[in-house]
C-alpha positions as CSV (number, residue, x, y, z in Angstrom):
1,X,-19.8,-38.3,-10.1
2,X,-17.7,-35.2,-10.9
3,X,-19.5,-33.3,-8.2
4,X,-18.7,-36.0,-5.6
5,X,-15.0,-35.8,-6.5
6,X,-15.0,-32.0,-6.2
7,X,-16.7,-32.3,-2.8
8,X,-14.2,-34.8,-1.6
9,X,-11.3,-32.7,-2.9
10,X,-12.7,-29.6,-1.2
11,X,-13.1,-31.5,2.1
12,X,-9.5,-32.8,1.8
13,X,-8.2,-29.3,1.0
14,X,-10.0,-28.0,4.0
15,X,-8.4,-30.6,6.2
16,X,-5.0,-30.0,4.7
17,X,-5.4,-26.3,5.6
18,X,-5.9,-27.4,9.2
19,X,-2.9,-29.8,9.2
20,X,-0.2,-28.4,11.4
21,X,-2.5,-25.7,12.8
22,X,-1.9,-26.6,16.4
23,X,-2.8,-23.8,18.8
24,X,-1.2,-23.6,22.2
25,X,-2.9,-22.1,25.2
26,X,-0.5,-19.8,27.1
27,X,-0.4,-17.5,30.1
28,X,1.9,-14.5,30.5
29,X,4.1,-15.1,33.6
30,X,5.7,-11.6,33.7
31,X,8.8,-9.9,32.6
32,X,12.3,-11.3,33.5
33,X,14.6,-8.5,34.3
34,X,14.9,-5.4,32.2
35,X,16.4,-6.8,29.0
36,X,14.8,-4.7,26.2
37,X,15.2,-4.1,22.5
38,X,13.9,-0.9,20.9
39,X,13.1,-0.4,17.2
40,X,11.7,2.3,14.9
41,X,8.9,0.7,13.0
42,X,8.2,3.6,10.8
43,X,10.1,6.8,10.1
44,X,9.4,9.9,8.0
45,X,12.1,11.3,5.7
46,X,14.8,13.4,7.5
47,X,14.3,17.1,7.6
48,X,17.5,19.2,7.8
49,X,17.9,22.5,9.6
50,X,21.1,24.2,8.7
51,X,20.1,27.7,9.5
52,X,17.0,29.5,10.9
53,X,17.8,32.9,9.4
54,X,14.7,34.5,8.0
55,X,12.2,32.2,9.5
56,X,11.8,28.8,11.1
57,X,13.5,25.6,10.0
58,X,10.1,24.0,9.2
59,X,8.9,20.6,10.2
60,X,8.3,17.1,9.0
61,X,5.4,14.8,9.6
62,X,4.5,11.2,9.6
63,X,1.1,9.7,9.1
64,X,0.9,6.0,10.1
65,X,-1.6,3.2,9.3
66,X,-1.0,-0.3,8.1
67,X,2.7,0.0,7.7
68,X,6.0,-1.5,9.0
69,X,6.1,-4.7,11.0
70,X,8.6,-6.3,13.4
71,X,9.0,-10.0,13.7
72,X,10.8,-11.8,16.6
73,X,11.5,-15.6,16.9
74,X,10.1,-17.3,20.0
75,X,10.9,-21.0,20.3
76,X,7.5,-22.3,21.4
77,X,6.2,-24.2,18.4
78,X,2.6,-24.0,17.1
79,X,0.3,-21.0,17.2
80,X,0.2,-19.4,20.6
81,X,-1.5,-16.6,22.6
82,X,0.2,-13.2,22.8
83,X,0.3,-12.1,26.4
84,X,-0.7,-8.5,25.9
85,X,-2.3,-6.1,23.5
86,X,-0.5,-2.8,22.7
87,X,-2.6,0.1,21.5
88,X,-2.1,0.8,17.8
89,X,-0.4,-2.6,17.1
90,X,-1.8,-5.8,15.7
91,X,0.3,-8.6,17.3
92,X,0.0,-12.2,16.1
93,X,1.9,-15.4,17.0
94,X,2.2,-18.1,14.5
95,X,3.3,-21.6,13.7
96,X,6.7,-20.4,12.5
97,X,7.6,-20.0,16.1
98,X,7.6,-16.2,16.1
99,X,5.4,-13.2,16.7
100,X,4.8,-10.2,14.5
101,X,3.7,-6.7,15.4
102,X,2.4,-4.2,12.8
103,X,1.1,-0.7,13.0
104,X,-2.7,-0.4,12.6
105,X,-3.5,2.9,14.3
106,X,-3.6,6.0,12.0
107,X,-1.9,9.0,13.6
108,X,0.1,12.0,12.6
109,X,3.4,13.1,14.3
110,X,5.1,16.4,13.5
111,X,8.7,17.2,14.3
112,X,10.7,20.5,14.0
113,X,14.4,20.2,14.3
114,X,16.5,23.0,15.8
115,X,19.4,24.7,14.0
116,X,22.3,22.2,13.4
117,X,20.1,19.1,13.6
118,X,18.2,16.9,11.3
119,X,14.9,15.4,12.6
120,X,12.2,12.9,11.7
121,X,9.0,11.6,13.1
122,X,9.1,8.0,14.2
123,X,7.0,5.1,15.6
124,X,8.9,3.5,18.5
125,X,8.4,-0.1,19.5
126,X,10.0,-2.2,22.2
127,X,10.2,-5.8,23.3
128,X,11.2,-7.2,26.7
129,X,12.4,-10.5,27.9
130,X,9.4,-12.4,29.5
131,X,8.0,-15.8,30.2
132,X,5.0,-17.7,28.8
133,X,3.6,-20.8,30.4
134,X,2.0,-23.3,28.0
135,X,-1.0,-24.8,29.7
136,X,-2.4,-26.9,27.0
137,X,-3.4,-27.0,23.3
138,X,-6.6,-26.9,21.3
139,X,-7.6,-30.2,19.5
140,X,-7.6,-30.0,15.7
141,X,-8.2,-32.3,12.7
142,X,-5.6,-33.5,10.2
143,X,-5.0,-36.1,7.6
144,X,-2.8,-39.3,7.7
145,X,-1.6,-39.1,11.3
146,X,0.7,-36.2,10.9
147,X,0.4,-34.8,14.4
148,X,3.6,-33.0,15.7
149,X,5.6,-33.8,18.8
150,X,3.6,-33.3,22.1
151,X,0.4,-34.2,20.2
152,X,-1.4,-37.6,20.2
153,X,-3.1,-38.8,17.0
154,X,-6.6,-40.3,17.5
155,X,-7.9,-42.0,14.3
156,X,-11.5,-41.0,13.3
157,X,-11.8,-43.4,10.4
158,X,-10.4,-43.3,6.8
159,X,-7.8,-40.6,6.5
160,X,-9.2,-38.5,9.3
161,X,-7.2,-37.9,12.5
162,X,-7.7,-35.7,15.5
163,X,-4.6,-34.3,17.2
164,X,-4.8,-33.9,20.9
165,X,-2.3,-32.0,23.0
166,X,-0.4,-34.2,25.5
167,X,2.7,-32.1,26.0
168,X,2.0,-31.0,29.5
169,X,2.6,-27.6,31.1
170,X,5.9,-25.9,30.6
171,X,7.5,-22.5,30.6
172,X,9.4,-20.8,27.8
173,X,11.3,-17.5,27.9
174,X,12.1,-15.0,25.1
175,X,11.5,-11.4,23.9
176,X,7.8,-10.4,23.9
177,X,6.1,-7.2,22.7
178,X,6.0,-4.5,25.4
179,X,5.4,-1.0,24.2
180,X,4.5,1.3,21.2
181,X,4.7,5.0,20.9
182,X,5.7,7.9,18.7
183,X,8.4,10.5,19.0
184,X,10.9,12.7,17.2
185,X,14.3,11.4,16.3
186,X,17.0,14.1,16.2
187,X,20.7,13.9,15.1
188,X,23.3,16.7,15.0
189,X,24.5,17.4,11.4
């Protein structure tokens, strides 16, 4: 009897894990104007160059890997498809109505500031205003008829329900990942 209870509890836990896991199917509809935001996802320590007498000012380097991430809200609801992949970035969209981009590529950037400047190596990342079209949603299982708005609950017996997307096709606009690169960031001291 104990083993049956454990099986039932594991099955219910698996279904609970699926609850709210709605996944929307999207298509990228292009960029809307040139509205952009730029960020430094990673940066090395600053290297200062006050004088180059008796030799060079030296350099500073940055080696990246799994490191900083950037998250942007996008009012779409549910888990949804990211429109593009950017080299060196892992980009995910999730049920908290946002997308997150994180460094995954390992690379080394070296920067040497000139006299009178400080410098650092950085990973640049930008997002741009774009449009996604929601074309449908993937059916998923849940417990106790807790499907969200735009999803129909079909009873499967007992406490099992299937959520079926019925929200139709619509467009939504917001900032989406666009570009990733590396460069040197210099400031006069």
